[in-house]
N, CA, C and O atoms as a GROMACS GRO file, in nm:
protein
  260
    1UNK      N    1   1.047  18.974 -19.774
    1UNK     CA    2   0.938  19.057 -19.784
    1UNK      C    3   0.820  19.024 -19.730
    1UNK      O    4   0.774  18.915 -19.764
    2UNK      N    5   0.738  19.110 -19.630
    2UNK     CA    6   0.632  19.046 -19.549
    2UNK      C    7   0.518  19.050 -19.651
    2UNK      O    8   0.517  19.136 -19.738
    3UNK      N    9   0.411  18.946 -19.639
    3UNK     CA   10   0.295  18.947 -19.712
    3UNK      C   11   0.190  19.018 -19.630
    3UNK      O   12   0.148  18.997 -19.517
    4UNK      N   13   0.157  19.115 -19.729
    4UNK     CA   14   0.057  19.213 -19.661
    4UNK      C   15  -0.077  19.186 -19.689
    4UNK      O   16  -0.161  19.264 -19.643
    5UNK      N   17  -0.115  19.079 -19.763
    5UNK     CA   18  -0.262  19.037 -19.813
    5UNK      C   19  -0.318  19.022 -19.692
    5UNK      O   20  -0.251  18.982 -19.597
    6UNK      N   21  -0.455  19.053 -19.681
    6UNK     CA   22  -0.531  19.005 -19.598
    6UNK      C   23  -0.596  18.882 -19.590
    6UNK      O   24  -0.623  18.824 -19.695
    7UNK      N   25  -0.627  18.827 -19.472
    7UNK     CA   26  -0.686  18.689 -19.483
    7UNK      C   27  -0.814  18.683 -19.412
    7UNK      O   28  -0.825  18.741 -19.303
    8UNK      N   29  -0.924  18.611 -19.467
    8UNK     CA   30  -1.041  18.596 -19.408
    8UNK      C   31  -1.099  18.431 -19.374
    8UNK      O   32  -1.057  18.326 -19.423
    9UNK      N   33  -1.165  18.442 -19.314
    9UNK     CA   34  -1.189  18.292 -19.253
    9UNK      C   35  -1.353  18.273 -19.285
    9UNK      O   36  -1.428  18.370 -19.293
   10UNK      N   37  -1.388  18.163 -19.298
   10UNK     CA   38  -1.497  18.139 -19.299
   10UNK      C   39  -1.562  18.003 -19.227
   10UNK      O   40  -1.517  17.892 -19.256
   11UNK      N   41  -1.656  18.018 -19.145
   11UNK     CA   42  -1.707  17.878 -19.053
   11UNK      C   43  -1.840  17.845 -19.117
   11UNK      O   44  -1.931  17.917 -19.158
   12UNK      N   45  -1.821  17.710 -19.113
   12UNK     CA   46  -1.947  17.639 -19.119
   12UNK      C   47  -1.965  17.548 -19.011
   12UNK      O   48  -1.899  17.445 -18.994
   13UNK      N   49  -2.063  17.594 -18.934
   13UNK     CA   50  -2.098  17.544 -18.828
   13UNK      C   51  -2.202  17.423 -18.796
   13UNK      O   52  -2.318  17.440 -18.833
   14UNK      N   53  -2.175  17.326 -18.744
   14UNK     CA   54  -2.272  17.225 -18.717
   14UNK      C   55  -2.269  17.162 -18.550
   14UNK      O   56  -2.190  17.200 -18.464
   15UNK      N   57  -2.350  17.083 -18.537
   15UNK     CA   58  -2.373  17.054 -18.379
   15UNK      C   59  -2.239  17.024 -18.313
   15UNK      O   60  -2.188  17.086 -18.220
   16UNK      N   61  -2.190  16.917 -18.380
   16UNK     CA   62  -2.053  16.861 -18.338
   16UNK      C   63  -1.887  16.919 -18.384
   16UNK      O   64  -1.784  16.912 -18.316
   17UNK      N   65  -1.902  16.966 -18.500
   17UNK     CA   66  -1.795  17.022 -18.567
   17UNK      C   67  -1.833  17.142 -18.645
   17UNK      O   68  -1.936  17.169 -18.707
   18UNK      N   69  -1.694  17.225 -18.620
   18UNK     CA   70  -1.697  17.357 -18.719
   18UNK      C   71  -1.582  17.344 -18.830
   18UNK      O   72  -1.467  17.324 -18.792
   19UNK      N   73  -1.612  17.355 -18.964
   19UNK     CA   74  -1.542  17.343 -19.046
   19UNK      C   75  -1.472  17.502 -19.082
   19UNK      O   76  -1.548  17.600 -19.084
   20UNK      N   77  -1.388  17.512 -19.098
   20UNK     CA   78  -1.305  17.638 -19.085
   20UNK      C   79  -1.237  17.642 -19.224
   20UNK      O   80  -1.172  17.544 -19.259
   21UNK      N   81  -1.248  17.764 -19.318
   21UNK     CA   82  -1.168  17.777 -19.435
   21UNK      C   83  -1.109  17.897 -19.441
   21UNK      O   84  -1.188  17.992 -19.439
   22UNK      N   85  -0.983  17.925 -19.448
   22UNK     CA   86  -0.898  18.060 -19.443
   22UNK      C   87  -0.849  18.077 -19.583
   22UNK      O   88  -0.773  17.996 -19.635
   23UNK      N   89  -0.903  18.208 -19.658
   23UNK     CA   90  -0.802  18.224 -19.752
   23UNK      C   91  -0.754  18.374 -19.758
   23UNK      O   92  -0.803  18.466 -19.692
   24UNK      N   93  -0.666  18.382 -19.834
   24UNK     CA   94  -0.607  18.516 -19.870
   24UNK      C   95  -0.689  18.619 -19.946
   24UNK      O   96  -0.791  18.581 -20.004
   25UNK      N   97  -0.657  18.734 -19.951
   25UNK     CA   98  -0.719  18.838 -20.017
   25UNK      C   99  -0.729  18.825 -20.186
   25UNK      O  100  -0.810  18.889 -20.254
   26UNK      N  101  -0.630  18.730 -20.239
   26UNK     CA  102  -0.635  18.694 -20.370
   26UNK      C  103  -0.723  18.583 -20.395
   26UNK      O  104  -0.755  18.560 -20.512
   27UNK      N  105  -0.775  18.497 -20.284
   27UNK     CA  106  -0.880  18.394 -20.293
   27UNK      C  107  -0.767  18.268 -20.280
   27UNK      O  108  -0.826  18.161 -20.269
   28UNK      N  109  -0.678  18.260 -20.278
   28UNK     CA  110  -0.562  18.146 -20.238
   28UNK      C  111  -0.595  18.089 -20.098
   28UNK      O  112  -0.590  18.155 -19.994
   29UNK      N  113  -0.626  17.967 -20.106
   29UNK     CA  114  -0.665  17.898 -19.971
   29UNK      C  115  -0.524  17.905 -19.882
   29UNK      O  116  -0.416  17.896 -19.940
   30UNK      N  117  -0.530  17.918 -19.768
   30UNK     CA  118  -0.416  17.923 -19.681
   30UNK      C  119  -0.419  17.805 -19.573
   30UNK      O  120  -0.313  17.757 -19.531
   31UNK      N  121  -0.542  17.762 -19.531
   31UNK     CA  122  -0.561  17.673 -19.425
   31UNK      C  123  -0.707  17.604 -19.428
   31UNK      O  124  -0.794  17.674 -19.479
   32UNK      N  125  -0.740  17.495 -19.387
   32UNK     CA  126  -0.858  17.439 -19.364
   32UNK      C  127  -0.852  17.330 -19.278
   32UNK      O  128  -0.757  17.252 -19.278
   33UNK      N  129  -0.967  17.318 -19.189
   33UNK     CA  130  -0.944  17.200 -19.081
   33UNK      C  131  -1.115  17.210 -19.009
   33UNK      O  132  -1.200  17.298 -19.018
   34UNK      N  133  -1.115  17.089 -18.944
   34UNK     CA  134  -1.254  17.078 -18.897
   34UNK      C  135  -1.204  17.069 -18.714
   34UNK      O  136  -1.121  16.992 -18.666
   35UNK      N  137  -1.272  17.155 -18.654
   35UNK     CA  138  -1.244  17.151 -18.486
   35UNK      C  139  -1.392  17.159 -18.426
   35UNK      O  140  -1.491  17.209 -18.478
   36UNK      N  141  -1.378  17.096 -18.301
   36UNK     CA  142  -1.489  17.087 -18.233
   36UNK      C  143  -1.581  17.231 -18.207
   36UNK      O  144  -1.525  17.338 -18.185
   37UNK      N  145  -1.709  17.220 -18.213
   37UNK     CA  146  -1.794  17.331 -18.224
   37UNK      C  147  -1.783  17.398 -18.078
   37UNK      O  148  -1.875  17.370 -18.000
   38UNK      N  149  -1.679  17.486 -18.031
   38UNK     CA  150  -1.654  17.533 -17.905
   38UNK      C  151  -1.588  17.652 -17.942
   38UNK      O  152  -1.507  17.642 -18.034
   39UNK      N  153  -1.608  17.781 -17.883
   39UNK     CA  154  -1.551  17.914 -17.898
   39UNK      C  155  -1.399  17.907 -17.877
   39UNK      O  156  -1.313  17.963 -17.945
   40UNK      N  157  -1.384  17.833 -17.776
   40UNK     CA  158  -1.235  17.835 -17.734
   40UNK      C  159  -1.165  17.747 -17.848
   40UNK      O  160  -1.057  17.791 -17.887
   41UNK      N  161  -1.208  17.641 -17.902
   41UNK     CA  162  -1.128  17.557 -17.997
   41UNK      C  163  -1.150  17.648 -18.141
   41UNK      O  164  -1.057  17.659 -18.220
   42UNK      N  165  -1.252  17.697 -18.162
   42UNK     CA  166  -1.254  17.786 -18.282
   42UNK      C  167  -1.138  17.901 -18.281
   42UNK      O  168  -1.051  17.911 -18.368
   43UNK      N  169  -1.150  17.984 -18.170
   43UNK     CA  170  -1.056  18.077 -18.165
   43UNK      C  171  -0.891  18.053 -18.140
   43UNK      O  172  -0.807  18.129 -18.186
   44UNK      N  173  -0.859  17.935 -18.059
   44UNK     CA  174  -0.754  17.902 -18.053
   44UNK      C  175  -0.707  17.875 -18.189
   44UNK      O  176  -0.627  17.950 -18.244
   45UNK      N  177  -0.759  17.758 -18.249
   45UNK     CA  178  -0.697  17.744 -18.412
   45UNK      C  179  -0.678  17.856 -18.502
   45UNK      O  180  -0.573  17.868 -18.564
   46UNK      N  181  -0.778  17.942 -18.512
   46UNK     CA  182  -0.746  18.075 -18.576
   46UNK      C  183  -0.612  18.155 -18.525
   46UNK      O  184  -0.518  18.190 -18.597
   47UNK      N  185  -0.622  18.170 -18.417
   47UNK     CA  186  -0.524  18.266 -18.344
   47UNK      C  187  -0.367  18.185 -18.407
   47UNK      O  188  -0.278  18.241 -18.472
   48UNK      N  189  -0.372  18.068 -18.372
   48UNK     CA  190  -0.234  17.985 -18.403
   48UNK      C  191  -0.201  17.966 -18.559
   48UNK      O  192  -0.097  17.907 -18.590
   49UNK      N  193  -0.293  18.017 -18.663
   49UNK     CA  194  -0.267  18.012 -18.795
   49UNK      C  195  -0.301  18.127 -18.868
   49UNK      O  196  -0.296  18.121 -18.991
   50UNK      N  197  -0.340  18.245 -18.805
   50UNK     CA  198  -0.406  18.324 -18.894
   50UNK      C  199  -0.357  18.464 -18.851
   50UNK      O  200  -0.443  18.546 -18.818
   51UNK      N  201  -0.238  18.496 -18.849
   51UNK     CA  202  -0.179  18.637 -18.838
   51UNK      C  203  -0.228  18.757 -18.927
   51UNK      O  204  -0.222  18.739 -19.048
   52UNK      N  205  -0.269  18.860 -18.886
   52UNK     CA  206  -0.337  18.957 -18.984
   52UNK      C  207  -0.497  18.927 -19.045
   52UNK      O  208  -0.551  18.987 -19.138
   53UNK      N  209  -0.549  18.827 -18.970
   53UNK     CA  210  -0.704  18.783 -18.993
   53UNK      C  211  -0.780  18.929 -18.995
   53UNK      O  212  -0.772  19.008 -18.901
   54UNK      N  213  -0.845  18.952 -19.102
   54UNK     CA  214  -0.929  19.078 -19.129
   54UNK      C  215  -1.077  19.072 -19.094
   54UNK      O  216  -1.136  19.168 -19.044
   55UNK      N  217  -1.140  18.948 -19.126
   55UNK     CA  218  -1.285  18.914 -19.091
   55UNK      C  219  -1.300  18.751 -19.081
   55UNK      O  220  -1.233  18.657 -19.125
   56UNK      N  221  -1.396  18.758 -19.019
   56UNK     CA  222  -1.463  18.590 -18.997
   56UNK      C  223  -1.602  18.596 -19.036
   56UNK      O  224  -1.673  18.672 -18.971
   57UNK      N  225  -1.658  18.526 -19.138
   57UNK     CA  226  -1.784  18.511 -19.163
   57UNK      C  227  -1.826  18.346 -19.147
   57UNK      O  228  -1.766  18.240 -19.160
   58UNK      N  229  -1.930  18.377 -19.120
   58UNK     CA  230  -2.020  18.243 -19.082
   58UNK      C  231  -2.144  18.202 -19.145
   58UNK      O  232  -2.235  18.285 -19.154
   59UNK      N  233  -2.158  18.082 -19.191
   59UNK     CA  234  -2.271  18.046 -19.255
   59UNK      C  235  -2.390  18.048 -19.156
   59UNK      O  236  -2.393  17.999 -19.043
   60UNK      N  237  -2.484  18.113 -19.220
   60UNK     CA  238  -2.623  18.128 -19.119
   60UNK      C  239  -2.702  18.021 -19.111
   60UNK      O  240  -2.705  17.944 -19.207
   61UNK      N  241  -2.772  17.999 -19.010
   61UNK     CA  242  -2.856  17.878 -18.989
   61UNK      C  243  -2.907  17.860 -18.861
   61UNK      O  244  -2.908  17.956 -18.784
   62UNK      N  245  -2.955  17.742 -18.824
   62UNK     CA  246  -3.001  17.728 -18.668
   62UNK      C  247  -2.920  17.748 -18.559
   62UNK      O  248  -2.949  17.784 -18.445
   63UNK      N  249  -2.770  17.707 -18.631
   63UNK     CA  250  -2.667  17.728 -18.505
   63UNK      C  251  -2.608  17.869 -18.512
   63UNK      O  252  -2.518  17.901 -18.434
   64UNK      N  253  -2.648  17.938 -18.586
   64UNK     CA  254  -2.551  18.059 -18.592
   64UNK      C  255  -2.604  18.167 -18.472
   64UNK      O  256  -2.545  18.273 -18.452
   65UNK      N  257  -2.695  18.134 -18.413
   65UNK     CA  258  -2.707  18.232 -18.293
   65UNK      C  259  -2.594  18.190 -18.185
   65UNK      O  260  -2.583  18.252 -18.080
   0.00000   0.00000   0.00000
C-alpha cells in the first residue's frame, strides 16, 4: 500500500548552515538535517528524501531574501 500522505519541509536558514525538518501531513517527523546554506545543497537533500513534497516553508529573518 502506497503512503499517500503529503510531506512538508521547514527551513531554518543561517549564514553557514540550513536546518531542514520534513514532516508528514499527520505531523510525524520523516527526516531532519543540517546542510550548507546553498540552494543546490538544499534542493539536492530534499530531492533525495522527499518524494511527494507538497510545500516548503522558510523561517523569516534577515537571510530570507
